[in-house]
N, C-alpha and C positions, 0 to 999 in steps of 0.2 A: 395356542392361537385362539383369538376371540371368535365367537360365532358370528355369522353374517349380521350386519346391522339390520334391525327391523323396526321401523317407525310406524308400523301398522297397529291399529286398534280394532276392536269389534265394529267401530263406526267407519272403518275403511270400507265402505260399501255404498251402494245407491239406495235411496229411500225405498224404492219399490221392492228391494229384497226384504226389507223389514216389514213392509205392509203385507207382502205375501206370506211371510212367516206368521204374522198375526192372523192372517186369513186361514192358514192351515190349522192353527190352534182353535180358532172359533168354529171351524168346520168339523172338529173332532178327529182330524186325520194327521196331526203333527207327529204321531209315532209310526206312521206308514214309512216303510223303508224305500229309499230311492237310490238309483244308480245314475250318477252324472259323470260326464267326461269333458276334459279340456282338450279341444282339438283345433285344427285350422284347416282351411280349404286349399290354400295355395302356398307354395314355397316363396320366400321373399326374394327380392332383387332379380327377378326373372330367372332364378336358378332352379336346380332340381334336388336340393337337399336343405335340411334345417338342422341346426344343432340344438338339442334340448338343453335348457339352462333355467335355473331359478328354483330348483328343488330345495336347496339349503335354506333359502329365504322362506319358501312355503312351509318348511318344517318349523322354522322359528315362529312363523305366524300361527300355525295350527297348534303348536305346543303351548302357546301363551294365550290362546283365544278365550276371552271372557268379557262380559260387560261389567264395567266398574259402576259404582253408585253414581258417579258424576255423569257417566254416559247414559245410564238409565234415567237420571233426572233430566238430561237434555231431551231425550225422547218423550218424556212425560210433558215437556213444555210445548210440544208440537200440536198444532190445532188444525182441524178440518175446515171445510168451507162454511160450516155453520158456527165456527168459533169455539166448538167444544173440543176436548182432548181427542187427538187422533188415536191414541192407544189407551186401552183400559188397564186397570190395576192388575187383573189376572195375567195379561200378557207381559206387563212390565215385571211382575214377580217371576214369571217364567224366564225372562232374559236375565234377571238378577241372579238366578240360581242355575243358569245353564252351564253345563260342562260337556264338551264334545265327547261323543261316543262313536264317532264315525270310523270306518275303515278307509284307508287310502293306499293305493298302489300307484307307482309312478316309474317313469324312465329315469335311470341314473343320469346325473348331469354329464353332458358330453356325448350322449347317445345320438346318433343320426336318426332323425324322425322325418316322416313324410305325410302328405295331406291325408286327413281322415283318421290318422293314428292318434290315440290318446296320449297326451303327455302325463296326465294323471287321471285316475278313476277314483271317485269318492262315493262311498256307499254308506248310508246311515239314515237316521230320521230325516224326513223331507224338509222340515223346518231348518235343521242344522245345515244340511247340504245347501239350501237356498241362501243362507246367510254367508256362506263362504265364496259364492260365485265371483263377486266383483274383485276381491283381493287376489284370488287365484289367477284370474285373467290378467290383472295388472302385473303380477309377478312374472308369469311365464311369457306373456306377450313381449315385454321389453327385453328381458334378459336373453330369451331365445333369439330375438331379432339381432341383438348386438353380438352374441356368440357366433351366429351365422355370418354376420358381416366380417367379424374378425377372422373366421376360418377362410373366407374367400380372399381377404387381403393377404393372409399368410400363405395361402396356396399360390397367389400371384408372386409373392416375394421369393418363393421357391427356396426355402430353408434359410434365407437371410433373416436376422432378427427384426421383429416389428415391435416398436414401442408405442403404446397408446398415449396420445397427447391431448385428449379432448375435453378435459375438465372445464376449461374456460368457456366453452360453447355448448356444454351439455345441458339437458333439460333439468335444471335445478341441481342443487348439491347432491341430493339423493340419487338423481339420475346419473350424475358423474361418478358416484361411488359404485353403483351397481353396474354401470357400463364398464368401468375398469375391471371389475371382477369377472363379468361375462366375457370381456375381450381376452382376459388371461386364459380362461377355460377354452375359449375358441382358438387359442394358439399364440397370442402375443407374448413376447418375452418379458415385458415389463410395462410400467406405467409411470407417468410424471406425477400422479396423484398420491401425495404422501398419506392422506387418510386411508386410501385403499391399501397402500403398502403396510401401514400400521395395523389396519383392521384384518386384512386377509393374508399378510405375509408375501405380497407380490413384490418382486424386485422393483426398485424405483430408479429413475434416471432423469438427469437434467443438469444443465450447467448455467447458461446465461441467455438473456434476451437482448433484443436490439437496444433497449433502454440503457443497459449497462455500457454498451459501446458508445452510445450517444452522450452519456454523461461526461465522458472524458474528452480532452481536447483532441486526441487522436486515437485511431484504432489501435495502433501499436501500444500506446500508453494503457488503453483499456485491457488489452491482452496481458501485458506485463503485470498490471495490478491484480488481475484475476489469478494469474499463475502464482503470484506470491501468496495470495490468500488461500487458494485451493490447488496446490501443486499436484495433488493426486486425483483431480477431477477435471482435467482440461480438455474439453471439446470446444474449439473456438468457432463462434458464429461469424462467418466470413463475408456475408453479403450486405452488410449495412450500407456500404458506400460503393465499393467495387470488388467483385468477388475474387478476381485474380490477384489484386493487391492484397486482399484479405488473406488469401492462401499464403502469399509471400510473408506477410506479417506473422501468420500463425507458425510458419516454418522457423522464422527468426526467433520467436518466443519459445518454440519447442526446442530449439538448439540450446537456448539459455537454460531452459528447464533441465535438459539432459546433463548439462555441465554441473547442475546442482543436485544431480542424482535422481531425477524424476523423469517420467516419460509422458508426453502428451498422448491423449487417447485418440484424437483426430480432429476433423473439421466438420462443420455442418453447413450445408447449402440449403437455403430456405426459399430461394427465388431464382429466376433466370432460366437459361437453357440447361436443364439438369443433365442432359447427355454430354454436351460440349464441356460444361464446367467440371463435371465429375471426371471426365477423361483428362482434362487439363490438370485437375487437382491430383489425380493419381500419378501422373508423370512428374509433377513438381515434387510431390512428397517422396516418391521413390528415388528421384535424382538426389534429393537432399538427405537420403538415408533414413527416411521414415516409412519403410515398406510396410510396417505393421500398423501404421496409423489408419484409423477407420474414416471412411467418408459417410456421413449421415445425411440422408435426404429427407426434407420435410416440405410442407407448403401445400395444403389442400389436396393431399394424395388420397387415392382410393385404389381398388384392385385393378381398375382399367388403366389408370395412369402408371401404376407400377409395372404392369405388363408391358405397356408401350415403352417405357423408359428402358426396361431390361432388353426388350427386343431390339431397340436401337443402340444397344451397347453401352448403356450407362454403367459407370464404375462405382455404384453406390453399394455400401456394405450393410448399412443399417437404415431402416425406414421408420420415420416418425410420422404416425398417422393420427390425426386429431378429429376435426369436425365431422368428416364424412363417415368415420367409424363410430364415434361415440354417440352420434345422433341418428345413426341408422339410415343415412341418405342413400338412395332417394326415397326409400320406403319409410313412412312414418310409423307403421305398426305391422306386426305379423298378422293381425286379424284373428286372434284366437277366439273361440266360442265355447260356451258351456252348455251342453245339451243333455236333457233328461233322456235316458235310454230305457228305463224300466222302473216299475214300482211294485210293491207287494204289501199286503196287509200283514200284520204281525202273525207269524206262523203260517202264512200262505205261500203261494207260488208267485214267481215273477210274472207280471203283466207288462208286455212290451209297449213302448210308446214311440211315436214317430212324429216329426214335424214335416209337413209337406211343402213343396214349392214347385212352381212351374219350371224353375231351373233345377235340373236333376242333381247338380253338385250341391245344392242347398237343402236337399231333402236329407234329413238326419239318418243316422244308423241306429237301429234299436238294440237293446240288450245291455248286458254287462260285458264289456269288451276287453280283449287281450290281443297282443300282437305277437305273432310267431315269425321269427326271422330264420330263413333257410340259408345254408352256406355251401359254397363250392368246396371241393376237396382242399384248395389252397387257403381256405378261411375267408375268401371274398364273399360278399353278400350276393345271394342269388335272387331272392324275392321275399316279400313280406306278406303274410296272411293275417288279416284282421278277423278274429273269430269271437263267437259268443261263448262265454265260459261254461255255460250249462250244456252246450252242444259239442264242444271240442273240435278237433281237426281230424278229418279222415286221411287215410294213406292208401294210395297216392292222393295228393291234395290238388283241388282245382280252385283257383282264385279268379274273381271276376272284377274287372275295373269298374269303379263306381260310375264314372262318366261315360266311358265308351262301351261298356259291357264286354270288352275284349277278355277272352279267357286264356289263362296260363296254367299249364299242367306242371305239377311238381312231383317228381317220382317219389316212391316210398324209400325209406331207409336213408334219408338225407339228414345230415346234421342240422340241428336247429337250436334256438334258445327262445324262451318267452321273455319279452322285454320288460313288461311291467313287474316290478318287484314290491313286496309288502313294505309299507312305510309306517302306517299306523294300524293298530287293531284295537277296536273298542276305545278309541281315543288315546291309546297309549303308544308311544314311539317304540317300534320294534326294529328299526333300521339303524345300522352303524354308519353314521355320516362319514364319508371319506374326506380326507384332506383335499384342499384345492388342487394340490399338485397331482393327486390321484385322478381327480376329475379331468384335469387338463391332459394327462396322459391317456385317459380313456377316450377323450375326443380325438387325440392324435391317432390312436389305434383304430378308431372307427373310420376316420378318413382314409387311413392306409388300407383298410379292408373294403372300402366302397368301390364299386366299379368305376374306373377312371373316367368313363364317358359321362357320368352324372355330375362330376366335379368341375367340368369345363365351365369357364366363365361365359363363353358364347357357344350357342348351339349345343347345349348340354342335352343328353338323352334322358328321358324320364326313367326312373327306377320302377321295376316291376312290383306293383303293390295292388292288392285287391281284397275283396270280401271273400272269406272262405265260402264255399258253395252253399252250405246249409244256411249261413247267415245271409247270403245274397237272396236265397229263396224266401227266408223269413221276412226280409225287408220288402221284397216284391209283393208277397202275399199281404203284408200289413198295409202297404200302399194301396193295393186294390181294395181291401176290406174297408179301409178308412174312407176312401173316396166313395164307396157304395153307401156307407153310413151317412155321408154328407149330402147325398142326393135328396 
């Protein structure tokens, strides 16, 4: 299997990341070590969970990170407001010979993650860490958003297969490719995107569009022509003219297929009353002896529409979900952030850093962070504690909600796991990348172990998560001290 496509370069960044890296070098602090975290503040889609996705792409980016001579030459051409070069020769030479020496720890793809928990922690020279910010945010933001949307759609489908259909309306070709991958990890059974199928080994699905039906003089002629051309791939699109007539024509063509030793897969409804038409289709198919024929539903579907159709008794077996899945509607972004938690001089101790805000939720969390997940005896998630790696976790553990300051006690001797796992050490990959099927199964297992009340599409209950008590105290003290220094 080919690795995930990565069209990133060292210039997949914002200009200010490079100007800051230059500033660190000129200030003589580029070898100071820093700890950064990719996190987010709110779950998307008004829900109470997020599916972490994008690590494989991030690995591909980090493993190949370097500045080419052409990229350095481009930076050398940049000018300041005085018309002189923006970057001097020493800095350009630094970039030309730069090789990453960072450590990175991250959540395996498919892990359920919650606000303020890091998806990835990067530790290393401050200049290197700064140069990685934009690309890492780009990677984890979009893929985690789409994996989460896919999980919600698949939960609504309640074990019915969901096929991702969104390439034609995705945000660019790369967006369509990564959306297909993320959707598969999030639970989709396949994709219409052949490049994603080839690149990642995702099962592909698709038969015909309305243009095929419209090309021929009649719907029946179109079905018959397709059946002759692709007898082992017949799902007939029945709503081009009249859906009930279309179902009838599909049955007639399916009967002829059967006489030739083939079996039609089913019919697809792309418009109209999905409940009434699917019930009618099921009756007609069963009566004609096609009890195993599938009814595929498509047409601007999302988790809410699927839930509504199922609750009203729709007889749809497979769901084709496109635009609203692959573009992450209605949320345009997860809103991931990249915050500095601590710095240290070479050979020194960590000095904690914090960003203040009048909004408590936007005040950052200091330190080098890890997440500990506690489990019920039946392996269901109990609660998560965000903790500082040098402080550890006490037993019993008390966690404090970042926004509400609500406290939750976790008894001693509870099963747990620490979620961030080593990915890079000193710039070298130490992680065995799992196959996409393994990541997909991990997401499925995570969802099965999550408290059901956090997975509800409406009125979901927030998962118990908070700062471990000593980290909460550290953050509170740092807030107070920083405010006093600013007076």
